[in-house]
C-alpha positions in Angstrom: 125.8 -58.0 296.8 127.3 -54.7 296.0 129.6 -54.6 292.9 133.1 -53.1 293.2 133.1 -49.4 292.4 135.7 -47.1 290.9 135.8 -43.3 290.4 137.3 -41.8 287.2 137.5 -38.1 286.4 135.2 -36.7 283.7 137.7 -34.8 281.6 135.4 -32.0 280.6 136.0 -28.3 281.7 133.4 -26.2 283.5 130.9 -28.9 284.4 129.8 -30.8 287.5 128.4 -34.3 287.7 124.9 -34.4 289.3 124.4 -38.1 289.1 125.2 -41.2 287.1 123.0 -44.3 286.4 123.2 -47.6 284.5 120.2 -48.5 282.4 119.0 -52.1 282.0 120.4 -52.0 278.5 123.9 -51.4 279.9 124.1 -47.8 279.0 125.8 -45.3 281.4 123.9 -42.0 281.6 125.8 -39.2 283.3 123.8 -36.1 284.2 125.8 -32.9 284.3 125.4 -29.2 284.4 127.6 -26.3 283.2 129.4 -24.3 285.9 130.3 -21.6 283.3 128.4 -18.4 284.2 128.7 -16.6 280.9 128.1 -16.8 277.2 128.5 -14.6 274.1 125.5 -12.7 272.8 124.5 -14.0 269.4 123.6 -10.4 268.3 126.2 -8.0 269.7 129.0 -10.5 270.4 129.6 -9.2 274.0 129.9 -11.5 277.0 126.7 -11.7 278.9 126.0 -12.9 282.5 122.3 -12.5 283.1 120.9 -16.0 283.6 117.5 -16.5 282.0 116.7 -20.3 282.4 117.3 -23.6 280.7 116.6 -25.2 277.4 115.2 -28.7 277.1 117.3 -31.7 278.2 119.9 -32.9 275.7 121.5 -36.4 275.6 124.7 -36.9 273.6 127.1 -39.7 273.1 130.3 -39.7 275.0 133.4 -41.9 275.2 132.5 -45.4 276.4 133.5 -46.4 279.9 134.7 -50.0 280.5 132.9 -51.1 277.3 129.5 -49.5 278.3 128.0 -47.0 275.8 128.1 -43.7 277.7 125.9 -40.6 277.3 126.0 -37.1 278.8 122.7 -35.6 279.8 122.4 -31.8 280.4 120.2 -28.8 280.0 121.8 -25.9 278.1 121.7 -22.6 280.0 120.3 -19.4 278.5 121.4 -15.9 279.2 119.8 -12.5 278.5 121.7 -9.6 276.9 121.0 -6.3 278.6 123.0 -4.4 276.0 120.8 -5.1 272.9 117.4 -3.7 272.2 114.7 -6.2 273.2 117.1 -8.0 275.5 117.4 -11.1 273.4 118.4 -14.4 275.0 121.3 -16.7 273.8 121.9 -20.4 274.5 125.3 -21.0 276.1 127.8 -22.6 273.7 130.0 -25.2 275.2 133.6 -26.0 274.0 133.0 -29.8 274.2 129.7 -30.0 272.2 128.4 -28.6 269.0 124.6 -28.1 269.3 124.2 -29.5 265.7 125.8 -32.8 266.7 124.4 -35.8 268.7 127.9 -36.5 270.0 130.4 -34.8 272.2 133.6 -33.4 270.6 135.7 -36.1 272.3 133.6 -38.9 271.0 133.7 -37.5 267.4 137.5 -37.3 267.7 137.5 -41.0 268.9 135.5 -42.0 265.8 137.9 -40.1 263.5 140.8 -42.0 265.1 139.0 -45.3 264.3 138.4 -44.2 260.7 142.2 -43.8 260.0 143.1 -46.5 257.5 139.6 -48.1 257.9 136.2 -47.7 256.3 133.0 -45.9 257.3 131.2 -49.2 257.1 133.7 -51.0 259.4 133.7 -48.3 262.0 129.9 -48.1 261.9 129.6 -51.8 262.7 132.3 -51.8 265.4 130.8 -48.7 267.1 127.2 -49.8 266.6 126.4 -46.7 264.7 124.6 -46.1 261.4 126.7 -45.5 258.3 125.3 -42.0 257.9 126.1 -41.1 261.5 129.8 -42.0 261.0 129.9 -40.2 257.7 128.3 -37.2 259.4 131.1 -37.1 261.9 133.7 -37.2 259.1 132.0 -34.4 257.3 131.6 -32.2 260.4 135.2 -32.7 261.7 137.2 -32.8 258.5 137.1 -30.0 255.9 136.7 -30.9 252.2 139.5 -28.6 251.2 142.9 -27.5 252.4 143.2 -25.1 255.3 146.0 -22.8 254.2 146.4 -21.4 257.6 147.9 -24.7 258.8 150.8 -24.3 256.3 153.8 -22.1 256.8 155.5 -23.1 253.6 155.1 -25.6 250.7 158.6 -26.4 249.4 158.1 -28.9 246.5 154.7 -29.1 244.7 153.7 -32.3 243.0 150.9 -32.9 240.5 149.7 -36.3 239.2 146.5 -38.0 238.4 144.7 -41.1 239.4 141.6 -42.8 237.9 138.6 -43.1 240.3 137.5 -46.3 238.6 139.8 -48.8 236.9 139.2 -48.9 233.1 137.4 -45.5 233.1 139.3 -42.3 232.1 137.7 -40.3 234.9 141.0 -38.9 236.1 141.3 -36.6 239.1 144.4 -34.6 239.9 146.1 -35.1 243.3 148.1 -32.0 244.4 150.7 -32.6 247.1 153.5 -30.8 248.9 156.7 -32.1 250.3 158.6 -30.1 253.0 161.4 -31.6 255.1 160.3 -35.1 254.1 156.7 -34.7 255.1 154.0 -35.0 252.4 150.7 -33.0 252.7 147.6 -33.2 250.5 146.7 -29.8 249.1 143.9 -30.6 246.7 141.8 -33.1 244.7 140.9 -31.5 241.3 138.0 -32.9 239.2 139.9 -33.0 235.9 143.3 -32.4 234.2 142.3 -29.3 232.3 144.7 -26.5 232.4 142.0 -24.1 233.5 141.2 -26.3 236.5 144.9 -26.4 237.6 145.2 -22.7 237.1 142.2 -22.0 239.3 143.7 -24.1 242.1 147.1 -22.5 241.8 145.5 -19.1 242.0 143.8 -20.1 245.3 147.2 -20.6 247.0 147.9 -17.6 249.2 150.7 -15.3 248.0 152.7 -15.9 251.2 152.7 -19.6 250.4 153.4 -19.2 246.6 156.6 -17.5 247.5 157.8 -20.6 249.4 157.3 -23.0 246.4 160.8 -23.7 245.1 160.1 -26.7 242.8 157.2 -28.2 241.0 157.4 -31.9 239.8 155.2 -33.1 237.0 155.0 -35.4 234.1 155.0 -34.2 230.5 151.3 -33.2 230.4 150.9 -29.7 229.2 147.8 -29.0 231.3 150.1 -29.1 234.3 153.3 -27.6 232.9 151.6 -24.6 231.2 149.5 -23.9 234.3 152.7 -23.9 236.4 154.6 -21.6 234.0 151.6 -19.3 233.9 150.9 -19.0 237.6 154.2 -19.9 239.3 156.7 -18.4 236.9 159.4 -18.2 239.7 159.2 -22.0 240.3 161.7 -24.5 238.9 159.7 -27.0 236.8 161.1 -30.5 236.9 159.9 -33.2 234.5 159.8 -36.3 236.7 162.7 -38.8 236.1 160.3 -41.7 236.2 158.4 -40.5 233.1 161.7 -39.7 231.3 163.0 -43.2 232.0 159.7 -44.7 230.8 160.0 -42.8 227.6 163.4 -44.1 226.6 162.7 -47.6 227.9 159.6 -47.7 225.7 161.9 -47.2 222.7 163.9 -50.3 223.6 160.7 -52.3 224.2 159.4 -51.3 220.8 162.6 -52.6 219.2 162.4 -55.8 221.3 158.9 -56.5 220.0 159.9 -56.0 216.3 163.0 -58.1 216.7 161.2 -61.0 218.4 158.7 -61.0 215.5 161.6 -61.3 213.1 163.4 -64.0 215.2 160.2 -66.0 215.4 160.1 -66.3 211.7 163.8 -66.8 211.2 164.7 -69.0 214.1 163.8 -72.6 214.9 161.1 -73.3 217.4 163.6 -74.8 219.9 165.9 -71.8 219.5 163.1 -69.3 220.0 161.9 -71.0 223.1 165.3 -70.3 224.7 164.5 -66.6 224.6 161.6 -67.0 227.0 161.7 -64.4 229.8 163.6 -61.8 227.7 161.1 -59.0 228.4 161.7 -59.0 232.2 165.4 -59.5 231.8 165.7 -56.5 229.6 163.6 -54.3 232.0 165.5 -55.5 235.1 168.4 -53.5 236.6 171.7 -55.1 235.3 172.9 -55.5 238.9 169.9 -57.7 239.8 170.0 -60.1 236.9 170.2 -63.8 237.7 172.6 -66.2 236.0 169.8 -67.6 233.9 168.7 -64.1 232.9 172.2 -63.2 231.8 172.2 -66.3 229.6 168.8 -65.3 228.1 170.1 -61.9 227.2 173.3 -63.3 225.8 171.4 -65.6 223.5 169.0 -62.7 222.5 171.9 -60.3 221.8 173.7 -62.9 219.7 170.7 -63.1 217.4 170.0 -59.3 217.5 173.0 -57.0 217.6 170.8 -54.0 217.3 169.0 -54.9 220.4 172.3 -55.2 222.2 173.4 -51.8 221.0 170.1 -50.2 222.1 170.3 -52.0 225.5 173.7 -50.6 226.1 172.6 -47.1 225.1 169.7 -47.3 227.5 171.9 -48.3 230.4 174.4 -45.5 229.6 171.6 -42.9 229.8 170.4 -44.5 233.1 173.9 -44.2 234.5 173.9 -40.5 233.6 170.7 -40.0 235.6 172.1 -42.0 238.5 175.2 -39.7 238.8 175.3 -36.8 241.2 176.5 -34.3 238.6 175.8 -30.6 237.8 173.3 -29.5 235.2 176.2 -28.4 232.9 177.9 -31.8 233.2 174.6 -33.6 232.6 173.9 -31.5 229.5 177.3 -32.4 228.0 176.9 -36.1 228.8 173.4 -36.4 227.4 174.4 -34.5 224.2 177.2 -37.0 223.8 174.7 -39.8 224.3 172.5 -38.4 221.6 175.5 -38.3 219.2 176.2 -42.0 220.1 172.6 -42.9 219.3 172.8 -41.2 215.8 176.1 -43.0 215.1 174.8 -46.4 216.2 172.1 -46.4 213.5 169.4 -47.7 215.9 166.1 -45.9 215.4 164.2 -46.9 218.5 165.1 -43.7 220.4 163.9 -41.3 217.7 160.7 -40.4 219.6 162.6 -40.0 222.9 165.1 -37.7 221.4 162.3 -35.5 220.1 160.9 -35.5 223.7 164.4 -34.5 225.0 164.4 -31.6 222.5 160.9 -30.4 223.5 161.4 -30.7 227.3 165.2 -30.1 227.4 165.5 -27.5 230.2 162.7 -29.1 232.4 164.4 -32.5 232.2 167.8 -31.0 233.0 166.3 -29.3 236.0 166.3 -32.7 237.7 170.1 -32.4 238.1 169.8 -29.2 240.1 169.0 -31.1 243.4 167.7 -34.4 242.0 164.0 -33.7 242.7 161.5 -36.2 241.4 157.8 -37.0 241.6 158.7 -40.2 243.5 156.9 -38.8 246.6 153.8 -38.2 244.4 153.9 -41.7 242.9 154.3 -43.2 246.4 151.5 -41.2 247.7 149.2 -42.2 244.8 149.9 -45.8 245.6 148.5 -45.3 249.0 145.5 -43.7 247.5 144.9 -46.8 245.3 144.9 -48.9 248.5 142.4 -46.4 250.0 140.1 -46.7 247.0 140.2 -50.5 247.1 139.6 -50.6 250.8 136.6 -48.2 250.5 135.3 -49.9 247.3 135.9 -46.7 245.4 135.1 -43.1 246.4 133.6 -41.0 243.7 132.6 -38.0 245.9 135.7 -35.7 245.6 134.9 -33.9 248.9 134.9 -37.2 250.8 137.9 -38.4 248.9 139.9 -35.3 250.1 138.6 -35.9 253.6 139.7 -39.6 253.6 143.1 -38.8 252.1 143.7 -36.0 254.7 142.6 -38.2 257.6 144.7 -41.2 256.5 147.7 -39.0 255.9 147.5 -36.6 258.9 145.2 -38.5 261.4 147.8 -40.1 263.6 149.7 -36.8 264.0 146.5 -34.8 264.7 144.6 -37.3 266.9 147.1 -39.6 268.6 
């Protein structure tokens, strides 16, 4: 009994189908030939038309049809150049197949699509391919460094580091760009040395350097000095998150010392009532529960200095939350520092030294409220990528995976 038949177009330009057959293993073999009557001479670069014969048969993987593994079988055509001495021959290059690949271009794009937010191992199993074959597709199709020709502008530059392995200080630097809400990966640098960052910044084409308006960074001099040296026209902004952490660390230091004192001076029952104070102190005032308010009230009754420091911390947070000009922010923060000195609390001493050192770069936040929030968010995605792939220590492949996960749907969907 004849099985029902359907016809579907083979979406490949300049070829004709000679025959198709199904093997006993359930593989569909489609024999085709090129209808393109020219190629480009490998020596002189001119178009040549003199047909010279065929190469050996080639079988390459193509997109599956109704669940059947599908292959294209063809013989590459050769052409002779009548312009060059010796009349050399050239094998015809086809737009849909790279001679160095066992797959068609469309099939490799399909595998890349499967790799988005997945792992090489998972895709290899699902597609019944070897791990190395899937990895080879990734390496052929995705560059291990940024293609500057794809960028018309950069906008905001972000620099931050991640650890390749938890507990090991083998940091790599992730360089990103944000333009009109879109984040792009620009580089994965092997270390945080200033010279490494400078070398990368120098690799940015001049036409793109001119489009960088702001650079967001933490207070690591390897980044800041490199930016000042290579991008002197760019506004450097010390990320608000790192500024906030610096003054909150001061309050936390005071909390620890006060709790040590209270543990000695208070009864065991009274001290137990202070349980949960750390999270209550760190939490936004507007999100505190009734019980957390009671915990803080008990803590502040026993430690007036901690109450003073807590209020000062929140006053500074309120300043950073306001949509104010740089000049207004400068006046308010200076008044805040005066209030700190008058209060007598010492826990913000290190932070005020940090303010003095990074004063202009911290105030630059108030120009248009730029932060490294997009960098931190992007790095959280990278942590998920590392866990999913059980770690990636090869920086070239790390860049490829980041690029594919970030840009893949836009490029391949």
